[in-house]
C-alpha positions as CSV (number, residue, x, y, z in Angstrom):
1,M,-6.5,18.7,-9.3
2,I,-4.8,17.7,-6.1
3,L,-6.9,17.0,-3.0
4,L,-5.1,16.4,0.2
5,R,-6.0,13.7,2.8
6,R,-4.2,14.5,6.0
7,A,-3.0,11.8,8.3
8,N,-5.0,13.0,11.3
9,A,-8.2,12.9,9.3
10,R,-7.9,9.2,8.7
11,G,-10.1,6.7,10.5
12,F,-8.5,5.1,13.5
13,S,-9.1,2.0,15.6
14,D,-7.3,0.6,18.6
15,H,-8.1,-3.0,19.5
16,G,-5.2,-3.4,21.9
17,W,-3.3,-6.0,19.8
18,L,-3.9,-3.8,16.7
19,R,-3.7,-0.1,16.0
20,S,-5.0,0.8,12.5
21,W,-5.3,4.0,10.5
22,H,-7.7,3.9,7.5
23,T,-7.2,6.2,4.5
24,F,-10.5,5.1,3.1
25,S,-13.7,3.7,4.7
26,F,-12.9,0.2,6.1
27,A,-14.4,-2.1,8.7
28,D,-16.1,0.0,11.4
29,Y,-14.9,3.3,10.0
30,Y,-17.2,4.7,7.4
31,D,-17.1,8.1,5.7
32,P,-19.3,8.4,2.5
33,A,-16.8,11.0,1.2
34,E,-13.9,8.6,1.6
35,I,-14.8,5.3,-0.2
36,G,-11.8,5.1,-2.4
37,W,-10.1,6.5,-5.5
38,G,-10.8,4.6,-8.7
39,P,-10.2,0.9,-8.0
40,L,-8.0,1.8,-4.9
41,R,-10.2,0.8,-2.0
42,A,-7.9,0.6,1.1
43,I,-4.6,1.9,2.4
44,N,-4.5,0.6,6.0
45,E,-1.5,1.4,8.2
46,D,-1.4,-1.4,10.8
47,V,0.7,-1.9,13.9
48,I,0.3,-5.4,15.3
49,A,1.4,-6.0,18.9
50,P,3.8,-8.9,19.7
51,D,2.1,-12.3,19.4
52,G,-1.0,-10.5,17.9
53,G,-2.6,-11.1,14.6
54,F,-5.6,-11.6,12.3
55,G,-7.0,-15.1,12.6
56,K,-8.1,-17.1,9.6
57,H,-10.6,-15.1,7.5
58,A,-11.8,-15.1,3.9
59,H,-11.5,-12.7,1.0
60,R,-12.9,-12.8,-2.5
61,D,-12.3,-10.9,-5.7
62,M,-9.7,-8.4,-4.3
63,E,-6.1,-7.6,-5.0
64,I,-4.4,-7.4,-1.6
65,I,-0.9,-6.0,-1.4
66,T,1.0,-5.9,1.9
67,Y,4.0,-3.6,2.2
68,L,6.2,-4.5,5.2
69,L,7.8,-1.6,7.1
70,A,9.1,-3.4,10.3
71,G,8.8,-6.6,12.2
72,P,8.1,-10.3,11.1
73,L,4.7,-11.0,9.6
74,E,3.7,-14.7,9.5
75,H,1.4,-15.7,6.6
76,K,-0.7,-18.9,6.2
77,D,-3.4,-19.5,3.7
78,S,-5.7,-22.1,2.3
79,M,-3.5,-22.6,-0.8
80,G,-0.8,-24.1,1.5
81,N,1.5,-21.1,1.5
82,G,3.3,-20.3,4.7
83,S,6.1,-17.9,5.3
84,V,7.4,-15.1,7.6
85,L,7.9,-11.8,5.7
86,R,10.1,-9.0,6.7
87,H,11.0,-5.6,5.2
88,P,11.7,-5.1,2.3
89,E,9.4,-7.9,1.2
90,V,6.0,-7.2,-0.5
91,Q,3.2,-9.7,-0.7
92,R,0.4,-10.0,-3.2
93,I,-2.8,-12.0,-2.8
94,S,-5.3,-12.2,-5.7
95,A,-8.3,-13.5,-3.8
96,G,-10.3,-14.4,-6.9
97,L,-12.9,-17.2,-6.2
98,G,-12.0,-17.1,-2.5
99,I,-9.1,-17.6,-0.2
100,Q,-8.7,-18.0,3.6
101,H,-5.6,-16.7,5.3
102,S,-4.2,-15.5,8.6
103,E,-1.6,-12.8,9.2
104,S,0.1,-12.6,12.6
105,N,3.1,-11.1,14.4
106,A,5.8,-13.8,14.5
107,S,7.6,-12.0,17.3
108,S,6.9,-12.0,21.1
109,Q,8.9,-8.8,21.5
110,E,8.7,-6.5,18.5
111,E,5.7,-4.9,16.8
112,V,4.9,-5.5,13.1
113,H,4.3,-2.3,11.1
114,L,2.8,-2.6,7.6
115,L,0.6,-1.1,5.0
116,Q,-2.2,-3.2,3.6
117,I,-3.6,-2.1,0.2
118,W,-6.8,-3.3,-1.5
119,I,-7.4,-2.8,-5.2
120,E,-10.5,-3.9,-7.0
121,P,-9.6,-6.3,-9.8
122,D,-10.8,-5.8,-13.4
123,I,-11.5,-9.5,-13.8
124,L,-13.6,-11.6,-11.3
125,G,-13.7,-15.2,-10.4
126,I,-10.1,-16.2,-11.1
127,N,-8.3,-19.0,-9.2
128,P,-6.6,-17.5,-6.1
129,E,-2.9,-16.6,-6.4
130,Y,-0.1,-15.7,-4.0
131,E,3.2,-14.0,-4.6
132,Q,5.9,-12.3,-2.5
133,K,9.1,-10.6,-3.6
134,V,12.0,-8.6,-2.1
135,F,12.4,-5.0,-3.3
136,P,15.7,-3.8,-1.8
137,D,15.8,-0.2,-0.5
138,I,18.7,0.6,-2.8
139,D,16.5,0.0,-5.8
140,K,14.1,2.7,-4.5
141,R,16.7,5.3,-3.6
142,D,15.9,8.6,-5.4
143,R,14.0,6.8,-8.2
144,W,10.8,5.0,-8.8
145,R,10.7,1.2,-8.2
146,L,7.7,-0.5,-9.7
147,L,6.2,-2.9,-7.1
148,A,3.1,-4.1,-8.9
149,S,1.6,-3.9,-12.4
150,P,-0.8,-5.9,-14.6
151,E,2.0,-7.4,-16.7
152,G,4.5,-8.0,-13.9
153,A,6.9,-5.6,-15.6
154,D,10.5,-5.1,-14.4
155,G,10.2,-7.9,-11.9
156,S,7.1,-6.4,-10.2
157,L,4.2,-8.3,-8.6
158,T,1.4,-9.1,-11.0
159,I,-2.1,-7.7,-10.2
160,Y,-5.4,-8.0,-12.1
161,Q,-6.1,-4.4,-12.6
162,N,-4.7,-1.7,-15.0
163,A,-2.9,0.0,-12.1
164,R,0.7,0.4,-11.1
165,I,2.3,0.9,-7.7
166,H,5.6,2.6,-7.4
167,A,7.8,3.1,-4.3
168,S,10.6,5.5,-3.6
169,L,13.0,6.5,-0.9
170,L,13.9,10.1,-1.4
171,T,17.0,11.8,0.0
172,P,16.5,15.3,1.5
173,G,16.9,17.9,-1.3
174,E,16.2,15.5,-4.1
175,T,13.3,15.8,-6.6
176,L,11.5,13.0,-8.4
177,D,9.1,13.6,-11.3
178,Y,6.3,11.5,-12.7
179,T,4.2,12.0,-15.8
180,L,0.6,11.0,-15.6
181,A,-0.9,9.9,-18.9
182,P,-4.2,11.5,-20.1
183,R,-7.3,10.1,-18.4
184,R,-5.3,8.5,-15.6
185,R,-5.5,9.4,-12.0
186,A,-3.0,8.9,-9.1
187,Y,-2.8,8.7,-5.4
188,L,0.3,9.6,-3.4
189,H,0.8,8.2,0.1
190,V,3.6,9.4,2.3
191,V,4.9,6.4,4.3
192,R,7.3,8.6,6.3
193,G,9.0,12.0,6.0
194,N,8.2,15.4,4.6
195,L,7.5,16.1,0.9
196,T,6.3,18.8,-1.4
197,L,4.0,17.6,-4.3
198,N,3.9,20.4,-6.8
199,A,3.0,23.3,-4.5
200,F,1.6,21.2,-1.6
201,R,3.4,20.1,1.5
202,L,2.8,16.6,2.9
203,A,4.1,14.7,5.9
204,T,4.0,11.2,7.3
205,G,0.7,9.5,6.8
206,D,-0.7,12.2,4.4
207,G,-2.1,11.4,1.0
208,A,-3.2,13.2,-2.1
209,R,-5.8,12.4,-4.8
210,I,-4.5,13.5,-8.1
211,A,-6.4,14.0,-11.4
212,K,-5.9,16.0,-14.6
213,E,-2.3,16.8,-13.6
214,G,0.1,16.0,-16.4
215,K,3.4,16.3,-14.5
216,L,4.1,15.6,-10.8
217,S,7.1,17.0,-9.1
218,I,7.9,15.6,-5.7
219,S,10.7,17.0,-3.5
220,A,11.9,15.7,-0.1
221,T,12.6,18.1,2.7
222,S,13.6,15.2,5.0
223,E,14.4,11.5,4.5
224,S,11.1,10.3,3.0
225,E,9.4,7.2,1.7
226,M,6.3,7.2,-0.5
227,L,4.0,5.1,-2.6
228,L,2.5,6.3,-5.8
229,F,-0.5,4.6,-7.3
230,D,-1.1,5.2,-11.1
231,L,-4.8,4.3,-11.6
232,P,-7.5,4.2,-14.3
């Protein structure tokens, strides 16, 4: 089963300093048919204007992964972490018992473009954790690069859920396969470009819920970037 979620069907909000597209119900956007997919609860594509940002706010019991696409993102939190992230860095916050943080555009001239991903943890009430790592584009070229996993395999970020996030940059004409284990589901998000997933065509911002599909075959018809979520 493959169910498509087209980019233009996503929720959208424009706050002036922030333009945001929501794959699943989030904040003021609510669609009872689009709550999430397994423990995957949010894929928000955010564009933050120069000098804009999210002020200090709290989270609890959520795995929050930020995938930087462009621009400098300044992070500060109640654990004392503070840094400016740029592509190709990826950030992980395990909110656990509770964390306060702010995320803002560190530039007065360029926009910040990112994906923020929320995954429900399979253990609650842990002490909050923070992690960031660089995942060079060359490591994603025409292959899967593991970004996050429960055991931190292959230098990936560690998350508290039996889920794995893979990224790839696919050259036009190249094909990448993925085998989904029995009783596992997946979600494919096209960051940019044009792909075919088995017999389905997808473009920038499109997504696909996947279940009961043993083998996935993904081909690029233009320079493409994608995230694949392997989920319980």
